[in-house]
DRENDO-1510 file (C-alpha; in Angstrom, 1 decimal, always signed):
<recs>
REC; n; res; u; v; w
REC; 1; UNK; -207.4; +64.5; +12.4 .
REC; 2; UNK; -209.6; +66.5; +9.8 .
REC; 3; UNK; -213.0; +67.7; +10.6 .
REC; 4; UNK; -215.8; +68.0; +8.1 .
REC; 5; UNK; -218.9; +70.5; +8.4 .
REC; 6; UNK; -222.2; +69.3; +6.7 .
REC; 7; UNK; -225.6; +70.9; +7.7 .
REC; 8; UNK; -229.0; +70.5; +5.9 .
REC; 9; UNK; -229.6; +74.5; +6.9 .
REC; 10; UNK; -227.7; +77.3; +7.9 .
REC; 11; UNK; -226.3; +76.8; +11.3 .
REC; 12; UNK; -222.9; +76.7; +13.0 .
REC; 13; UNK; -221.7; +73.0; +13.2 .
REC; 14; UNK; -221.1; +71.8; +16.7 .
REC; 15; UNK; -217.9; +69.8; +17.4 .
REC; 16; UNK; -217.9; +67.2; +19.9 .
REC; 17; UNK; -214.3; +65.9; +20.8 .
REC; 18; UNK; -214.4; +62.3; +22.7 .
REC; 19; UNK; -211.8; +60.4; +24.1 .
REC; 20; UNK; -211.8; +56.6; +24.4 .
REC; 21; UNK; -209.8; +54.7; +26.6 .
REC; 22; UNK; -208.3; +51.4; +25.2 .
REC; 23; UNK; -205.8; +48.8; +26.9 .
REC; 24; UNK; -202.1; +50.0; +26.8 .
REC; 25; UNK; -203.1; +53.5; +25.4 .
REC; 26; UNK; -205.7; +55.7; +24.5 .
REC; 27; UNK; -207.7; +56.6; +21.3 .
REC; 28; UNK; -208.6; +60.3; +20.1 .
REC; 29; UNK; -211.6; +60.8; +18.1 .
REC; 30; UNK; -212.8; +64.0; +16.9 .
REC; 31; UNK; -216.2; +64.1; +15.2 .
REC; 32; UNK; -218.4; +66.6; +13.6 .
REC; 33; UNK; -222.0; +66.7; +13.3 .
REC; 34; UNK; -224.5; +69.0; +11.8 .
REC; 35; UNK; -227.3; +70.7; +13.9 .
REC; 36; UNK; -230.4; +72.6; +12.7 .
REC; 37; UNK; -230.9; +74.0; +16.1 .
REC; 38; UNK; -232.2; +72.7; +18.6 .
REC; 39; UNK; -231.8; +69.2; +16.5 .
REC; 40; UNK; -228.4; +67.6; +17.1 .
REC; 41; UNK; -227.3; +64.2; +15.4 .
REC; 42; UNK; -224.2; +62.5; +16.7 .
REC; 43; UNK; -222.6; +59.0; +15.7 .
REC; 44; UNK; -219.6; +58.3; +18.0 .
REC; 45; UNK; -217.6; +55.1; +16.8 .
REC; 46; UNK; -215.7; +53.3; +19.6 .
REC; 47; UNK; -212.7; +53.3; +17.2 .
REC; 48; UNK; -211.5; +55.8; +14.2 .
REC; 49; UNK; -209.4; +53.0; +12.9 .
REC; 50; UNK; -209.5; +52.2; +9.3 .
REC; 51; UNK; -211.3; +48.8; +8.2 .
REC; 52; UNK; -212.0; +47.9; +11.7 .
REC; 53; UNK; -215.0; +46.3; +13.2 .
REC; 54; UNK; -216.7; +48.7; +15.6 .
REC; 55; UNK; -219.6; +49.4; +17.8 .
REC; 56; UNK; -220.8; +53.0; +18.7 .
REC; 57; UNK; -223.5; +55.3; +20.0 .
REC; 58; UNK; -226.2; +57.2; +18.0 .
REC; 59; UNK; -227.6; +60.3; +19.4 .
REC; 60; UNK; -230.5; +63.0; +18.4 .
REC; 61; UNK; -232.3; +65.6; +19.5 .
REC; 62; UNK; -235.6; +65.9; +17.6 .
REC; 63; UNK; -236.7; +69.3; +16.3 .
REC; 64; UNK; -240.3; +68.2; +15.2 .
REC; 65; UNK; -243.2; +67.6; +17.2 .
REC; 66; UNK; -244.3; +64.2; +15.9 .
REC; 67; UNK; -244.8; +60.5; +17.3 .
REC; 68; UNK; -241.9; +58.7; +16.3 .
REC; 69; UNK; -242.0; +54.8; +15.7 .
REC; 70; UNK; -238.6; +54.3; +14.0 .
REC; 71; UNK; -234.9; +55.9; +13.4 .
REC; 72; UNK; -232.7; +55.1; +10.4 .
REC; 73; UNK; -228.9; +55.4; +10.7 .
REC; 74; UNK; -227.3; +55.4; +7.2 .
REC; 75; UNK; -223.5; +55.2; +7.2 .
REC; 76; UNK; -221.0; +56.9; +4.5 .
REC; 77; UNK; -222.1; +55.7; +0.9 .
REC; 78; UNK; -220.2; +57.7; -1.4 .
REC; 79; UNK; -217.4; +55.4; -2.4 .
REC; 80; UNK; -216.9; +51.7; -2.6 .
REC; 81; UNK; -214.6; +51.9; +0.2 .
REC; 82; UNK; -217.0; +53.3; +2.9 .
REC; 83; UNK; -218.5; +51.5; +5.6 .
REC; 84; UNK; -219.3; +48.1; +5.4 .
REC; 85; UNK; -222.9; +47.3; +7.2 .
REC; 86; UNK; -223.8; +43.9; +8.2 .
REC; 87; UNK; -227.1; +43.3; +7.0 .
REC; 88; UNK; -227.9; +40.4; +9.5 .
REC; 89; UNK; -230.3; +42.9; +11.4 .
REC; 90; UNK; -230.1; +40.7; +14.4 .
REC; 91; UNK; -226.6; +41.7; +15.0 .
REC; 92; UNK; -227.7; +45.2; +16.0 .
REC; 93; UNK; -228.3; +44.8; +19.3 .
REC; 94; UNK; -228.4; +48.2; +21.6 .
REC; 95; UNK; -227.7; +49.3; +25.1 .
REC; 96; UNK; -228.6; +52.4; +26.8 .
REC; 97; UNK; -225.8; +52.3; +29.7 .
REC; 98; UNK; -222.9; +54.4; +30.5 .
REC; 99; UNK; -224.4; +57.4; +28.6 .
REC; 100; UNK; -222.6; +60.8; +29.2 .
REC; 101; UNK; -224.1; +63.5; +31.4 .
REC; 102; UNK; -227.1; +65.6; +29.4 .
REC; 103; UNK; -227.7; +62.2; +27.4 .
REC; 104; UNK; -230.8; +60.3; +28.0 .
REC; 105; UNK; -231.7; +56.7; +27.3 .
REC; 106; UNK; -233.4; +56.6; +23.6 .
REC; 107; UNK; -237.0; +55.6; +24.2 .
REC; 108; UNK; -238.4; +52.6; +23.1 .
REC; 109; UNK; -235.0; +51.7; +21.2 .
REC; 110; UNK; -234.4; +47.7; +20.6 .
REC; 111; UNK; -232.7; +45.5; +18.3 .
REC; 112; UNK; -233.0; +46.6; +14.3 .
REC; 113; UNK; -235.6; +45.4; +12.4 .
REC; 114; UNK; -234.0; +45.9; +9.2 .
REC; 115; UNK; -230.6; +46.5; +7.5 .
REC; 116; UNK; -229.9; +47.0; +4.0 .
REC; 117; UNK; -227.2; +48.7; +2.1 .
REC; 118; UNK; -225.6; +51.4; +4.4 .
REC; 119; UNK; -228.6; +51.7; +6.7 .
REC; 120; UNK; -229.8; +50.2; +9.6 .
REC; 121; UNK; -233.5; +50.6; +11.1 .
REC; 122; UNK; -234.1; +50.5; +14.9 .
REC; 123; UNK; -237.6; +50.6; +16.4 .
REC; 124; UNK; -238.6; +54.1; +18.7 .
REC; 125; UNK; -241.3; +55.5; +20.6 .
REC; 126; UNK; -242.2; +59.0; +20.8 .
REC; 127; UNK; -239.6; +61.5; +21.9 .
REC; 128; UNK; -239.6; +64.9; +23.5 .
REC; 129; UNK; -238.4; +67.8; +21.3 .
REC; 130; UNK; -235.5; +69.6; +22.7 .
REC; 131; UNK; -234.1; +66.2; +24.4 .
REC; 132; UNK; -231.1; +64.4; +23.5 .
REC; 133; UNK; -231.6; +61.0; +23.4 .
REC; 134; UNK; -228.8; +58.3; +22.9 .
REC; 135; UNK; -228.3; +54.4; +22.5 .
REC; 136; UNK; -225.2; +52.1; +21.9 .
REC; 137; UNK; -224.9; +49.4; +19.1 .
REC; 138; UNK; -222.9; +46.3; +19.4 .
REC; 139; UNK; -219.4; +46.1; +18.0 .
REC; 140; UNK; -219.4; +42.5; +16.8 .
REC; 141; UNK; -220.7; +41.6; +13.5 .
REC; 142; UNK; -222.3; +45.0; +12.9 .
REC; 143; UNK; -220.2; +47.8; +11.2 .
REC; 144; UNK; -216.8; +48.0; +9.9 .
REC; 145; UNK; -215.0; +51.2; +9.5 .
REC; 146; UNK; -213.8; +52.7; +5.9 .
REC; 147; UNK; -210.5; +52.7; +4.6 .
REC; 148; UNK; -208.4; +55.5; +5.8 .
REC; 149; UNK; -209.5; +59.0; +4.4 .
REC; 150; UNK; -212.3; +57.3; +2.5 .
REC; 151; UNK; -215.0; +58.8; +4.8 .
REC; 152; UNK; -213.3; +62.5; +4.6 .
REC; 153; UNK; -215.7; +63.9; +2.2 .
REC; 154; UNK; -218.8; +61.9; +2.9 .
REC; 155; UNK; -221.5; +61.7; +5.6 .
REC; 156; UNK; -224.0; +59.8; +6.8 .
REC; 157; UNK; -227.6; +60.7; +8.5 .
REC; 158; UNK; -230.0; +59.8; +10.9 .
REC; 159; UNK; -233.7; +60.1; +10.2 .
REC; 160; UNK; -236.6; +59.6; +12.3 .
REC; 161; UNK; -239.9; +58.2; +10.7 .
REC; 162; UNK; -243.6; +57.8; +12.1 .
REC; 163; UNK; -245.4; +54.6; +12.0 .
REC; 164; UNK; -246.2; +55.3; +8.3 .
REC; 165; UNK; -242.3; +55.3; +7.3 .
REC; 166; UNK; -242.6; +58.9; +6.7 .
REC; 167; UNK; -239.5; +61.3; +7.5 .
REC; 168; UNK; -240.2; +63.6; +10.4 .
REC; 169; UNK; -236.6; +64.6; +11.0 .
REC; 170; UNK; -233.0; +64.3; +9.6 .
REC; 171; UNK; -229.6; +65.6; +10.0 .
REC; 172; UNK; -226.0; +64.5; +8.8 .
REC; 173; UNK; -222.9; +63.5; +10.6 .
REC; 174; UNK; -219.4; +62.8; +9.4 .
REC; 175; UNK; -216.1; +61.2; +10.3 .
REC; 176; UNK; -212.5; +61.1; +9.7 .
REC; 177; UNK; -211.1; +57.5; +9.3 .
REC; 178; UNK; -207.4; +57.3; +9.8 .
REC; 179; UNK; -204.7; +54.6; +9.8 .
REC; 180; UNK; -204.3; +54.5; +13.4 .
REC; 181; UNK; -206.1; +56.2; +16.3 .
REC; 182; UNK; -204.0; +54.6; +19.0 .
REC; 183; UNK; -201.4; +56.7; +21.1 .
REC; 184; UNK; -199.1; +54.2; +22.8 .
REC; 185; UNK; -198.1; +55.3; +26.5 .
REC; 186; UNK; -194.4; +54.5; +27.4 .
REC; 187; UNK; -192.9; +55.0; +30.8 .
REC; 188; UNK; -190.7; +53.5; +33.3 .
REC; 189; UNK; -191.6; +52.8; +37.2 .
REC; 190; UNK; -187.9; +52.6; +38.8 .
REC; 191; UNK; -186.8; +50.3; +41.6 .
REC; 192; UNK; -187.4; +52.0; +44.7 .
REC; 193; UNK; -186.8; +51.0; +48.3 .
REC; 194; UNK; -186.9; +53.5; +51.6 .
REC; 195; UNK; -185.6; +52.4; +55.2 .
REC; 196; UNK; -186.5; +54.7; +57.9 .
REC; 197; UNK; -185.3; +54.1; +61.4 .
REC; 198; UNK; -187.2; +56.0; +64.0 .
REC; 199; UNK; -184.2; +56.8; +66.6 .
REC; 200; UNK; -180.5; +55.8; +67.1 .
REC; 201; UNK; -180.9; +55.6; +70.8 .
REC; 202; UNK; -182.6; +52.9; +72.9 .
REC; 203; UNK; -183.2; +52.9; +77.1 .
REC; 204; UNK; -184.2; +50.1; +79.2 .
REC; 205; UNK; -187.7; +51.1; +80.9 .
REC; 206; UNK; -186.4; +50.5; +84.3 .
REC; 207; UNK; -183.2; +49.4; +86.1 .
REC; 208; UNK; -182.3; +46.0; +85.2 .
REC; 209; UNK; -183.5; +43.2; +87.9 .
REC; 210; UNK; -183.0; +40.1; +89.5 .
REC; 211; UNK; -186.6; +39.2; +89.2 .
REC; 212; UNK; -187.9; +40.3; +86.0 .
REC; 213; UNK; -186.9; +40.5; +82.5 .
REC; 214; UNK; -186.4; +44.0; +81.6 .
REC; 215; UNK; -187.1; +45.7; +77.8 .
REC; 216; UNK; -186.1; +48.8; +76.1 .
REC; 217; UNK; -188.6; +51.2; +74.9 .
REC; 218; UNK; -187.9; +49.8; +71.4 .
REC; 219; UNK; -187.2; +51.2; +67.7 .
REC; 220; UNK; -189.2; +50.8; +64.6 .
REC; 221; UNK; -187.9; +50.2; +61.3 .
REC; 222; UNK; -190.3; +51.3; +58.4 .
REC; 223; UNK; -189.7; +49.6; +54.9 .
REC; 224; UNK; -191.1; +50.8; +51.6 .
REC; 225; UNK; -190.1; +48.9; +48.3 .
REC; 226; UNK; -191.6; +47.9; +44.9 .
REC; 227; UNK; -189.0; +45.0; +44.8 .
REC; 228; UNK; -191.0; +42.0; +43.6 .
REC; 229; UNK; -188.7; +39.8; +45.7 .
REC; 230; UNK; -188.9; +41.6; +49.0 .
REC; 231; UNK; -186.7; +42.9; +51.7 .
REC; 232; UNK; -184.4; +41.9; +54.1 .
REC; 233; UNK; -183.2; +43.6; +57.5 .
REC; 234; UNK; -179.9; +42.5; +58.9 .
REC; 235; UNK; -178.4; +43.4; +62.5 .
REC; 236; UNK; -174.9; +43.0; +63.8 .
REC; 237; UNK; -173.9; +43.7; +67.5 .
REC; 238; UNK; -170.7; +45.9; +68.2 .
REC; 239; UNK; -169.7; +44.0; +71.6 .
REC; 240; UNK; -168.7; +40.7; +72.1 .
REC; 241; UNK; -168.7; +38.2; +74.9 .
REC; 242; UNK; -167.5; +34.9; +74.1 .
REC; 243; UNK; -168.8; +35.3; +70.6 .
REC; 244; UNK; -172.1; +36.3; +71.3 .
REC; 245; UNK; -173.6; +40.3; +71.4 .
REC; 246; UNK; -173.5; +41.7; +74.8 .
REC; 247; UNK; -174.3; +44.7; +77.0 .
REC; 248; UNK; -171.2; +46.4; +78.1 .
REC; 249; UNK; -170.8; +48.8; +81.2 .
REC; 250; UNK; -169.1; +51.7; +80.9 .
REC; 251; UNK; -168.2; +51.9; +84.3 .
REC; 252; UNK; -167.7; +48.5; +85.8 .
REC; 253; UNK; -164.7; +48.1; +84.3 .
REC; 254; UNK; -166.4; +47.2; +80.8 .
REC; 255; UNK; -168.3; +44.2; +82.3 .
REC; 256; UNK; -170.4; +42.6; +80.2 .
REC; 257; UNK; -173.8; +40.7; +80.2 .
REC; 258; UNK; -174.1; +38.4; +77.3 .
REC; 259; UNK; -176.3; +35.5; +76.3 .
REC; 260; UNK; -176.1; +31.9; +74.6 .
REC; 261; UNK; -174.0; +31.7; +71.4 .
REC; 262; UNK; -175.8; +33.1; +68.1 .
REC; 263; UNK; -177.6; +31.1; +65.6 .
REC; 264; UNK; -179.9; +29.4; +68.0 .
REC; 265; UNK; -183.7; +29.6; +67.9 .
REC; 266; UNK; -185.3; +32.1; +70.1 .
REC; 267; UNK; -185.6; +31.5; +73.9 .
REC; 268; UNK; -187.4; +32.7; +77.0 .
REC; 269; UNK; -184.7; +34.2; +79.3 .
REC; 270; UNK; -184.4; +32.9; +82.8 .
REC; 271; UNK; -184.9; +35.4; +85.4 .
REC; 272; UNK; -181.8; +35.7; +87.9 .
REC; 273; UNK; -179.5; +34.4; +85.3 .
REC; 274; UNK; -177.6; +37.2; +83.2 .
REC; 275; UNK; -179.2; +37.2; +79.6 .
REC; 276; UNK; -179.3; +39.7; +76.9 .
REC; 277; UNK; -180.9; +39.7; +73.5 .
REC; 278; UNK; -183.4; +40.9; +70.8 .
REC; 279; UNK; -187.1; +41.1; +70.6 .
REC; 280; UNK; -188.1; +41.4; +66.9 .
REC; 281; UNK; -191.6; +41.7; +65.7 .
REC; 282; UNK; -193.3; +42.6; +62.4 .
REC; 283; UNK; -196.4; +44.5; +61.4 .
REC; 284; UNK; -197.2; +43.5; +57.6 .
REC; 285; UNK; -198.6; +46.0; +55.4 .
REC; 286; UNK; -201.5; +45.2; +53.3 .
REC; 287; UNK; -201.5; +44.6; +49.6 .
REC; 288; UNK; -197.7; +43.3; +49.4 .
REC; 289; UNK; -195.6; +40.5; +50.4 .
REC; 290; UNK; -196.1; +38.5; +53.5 .
REC; 291; UNK; -193.2; +39.8; +56.2 .
REC; 292; UNK; -191.8; +37.4; +59.1 .
REC; 293; UNK; -189.3; +37.4; +61.8 .
REC; 294; UNK; -186.5; +35.4; +61.6 .
REC; 295; UNK; -186.9; +32.3; +64.0 .
REC; 296; UNK; -183.7; +33.1; +65.9 .
REC; 297; UNK; -185.3; +36.4; +66.7 .
REC; 298; UNK; -188.9; +36.0; +67.1 .
REC; 299; UNK; -189.8; +37.6; +70.0 .
REC; 300; UNK; -193.3; +35.5; +70.3 .
REC; 301; UNK; -195.4; +38.5; +71.6 .
REC; 302; UNK; -192.9; +39.6; +73.8 .
REC; 303; UNK; -191.5; +36.7; +75.7 .
REC; 304; UNK; -188.6; +35.4; +73.7 .
REC; 305; UNK; -185.1; +36.9; +72.8 .
REC; 306; UNK; -182.3; +35.8; +70.0 .
REC; 307; UNK; -178.6; +36.3; +70.7 .
REC; 308; UNK; -177.2; +39.0; +68.6 .
REC; 309; UNK; -174.1; +38.4; +66.3 .
REC; 310; UNK; -170.8; +40.4; +66.9 .
REC; 311; UNK; -169.1; +38.6; +64.1 .
REC; 312; UNK; -171.3; +39.3; +61.0 .
REC; 313; UNK; -175.0; +40.5; +60.1 .
REC; 314; UNK; -177.7; +38.1; +60.4 .
REC; 315; UNK; -181.1; +38.4; +58.8 .
REC; 316; UNK; -183.6; +39.4; +61.5 .
REC; 317; UNK; -186.8; +39.7; +59.5 .
REC; 318; UNK; -187.8; +39.8; +55.8 .
REC; 319; UNK; -190.8; +39.8; +53.1 .
REC; 320; UNK; -191.2; +37.7; +50.2 .
REC; 321; UNK; -192.8; +40.5; +47.7 .
REC; 322; UNK; -193.3; +44.4; +47.6 .
REC; 323; UNK; -193.9; +46.5; +50.7 .
REC; 324; UNK; -196.1; +49.7; +51.3 .
REC; 325; UNK; -194.8; +50.5; +54.9 .
REC; 326; UNK; -194.0; +47.4; +56.5 .
REC; 327; UNK; -192.8; +48.0; +60.3 .
REC; 328; UNK; -190.2; +46.0; +62.0 .
REC; 329; UNK; -190.1; +46.6; +65.6 .
REC; 330; UNK; -186.9; +45.6; +67.9 .
REC; 331; UNK; -186.4; +45.7; +71.4 .
REC; 332; UNK; -183.7; +44.5; +73.6 .
REC; 333; UNK; -184.6; +42.6; +76.7 .
REC; 334; UNK; -182.0; +41.6; +79.5 .
REC; 335; UNK; -182.2; +40.0; +83.1 .
REC; 336; UNK; -179.4; +40.0; +85.7 .
REC; 337; UNK; -177.7; +37.6; +88.3 .
REC; 338; UNK; -177.1; +38.6; +91.8 .
REC; 339; UNK; -173.6; +39.2; +91.5 .
REC; 340; UNK; -173.8; +41.4; +88.5 .
REC; 341; UNK; -172.3; +44.6; +89.4 .
REC; 342; UNK; -173.7; +48.0; +89.4 .
</recs>
């Protein structure tokens, strides 16, 4: 971008860089504006793209102590391809919201009272010398930028006037209009999946009993993924008793405690009858898919179990969307009969 320096009196030009966020990218704008210290004039457009409708911001720091009644903003006028100003002055509505730090809402500013040629007149009330006043003008049916490069050697002005329309103070500003002021950002968010098992051993909290169903301490699986279709956790038992998963004794001649055949809905085990199974629960993290327990292994708040399958992996829990730390808790529950060997 090129920056021009234009001053009415000898002073160092003050340069202001503005970054404007747009959908899908960002625009860069570099503006030069003249200042007769402490006068400062800024016109910041919402876009520097050529021949494009735009709104913008007007800022001015007055130098002369006088009673202002209006402000005239004149856009570049040197060549035919300069800015197009809509002369329907009622379209030039204003706001004083979202100003930057150090900027003060322009006193008495309102919808334009006149628009002719390249100049637009707005009402004002008395301003305090040394204060930087600003207002925003609408982007619809107001201003259209010049063709690219047309304004590089031209400038506009901001003029404050009193009630008799006499000039109080004036200063110039300049733009650099370019073919395209947007930078398109590209990037890739790769697919991700993490599966964390909090331990590899699990023990029953007390000895197995003929008068109670005993549970293990439990293990958790934490799942995080950006997969739009979600996740699935499967489980398979390493022991088999008649086709069902089982507890197998390491000392009593490999005696096994099993349950009903796998593939049926979770059940409440009967105290005093040998049974063994999985109790699965899910803590669904917010802002993702819905996580659920498979009906075969739904522990129903610690009262039911499902038989693990030793012949194949079966799904025990799943989610239908992304996850930011879904937690699957797995416990084993068992009960024994009077004849179960020690």
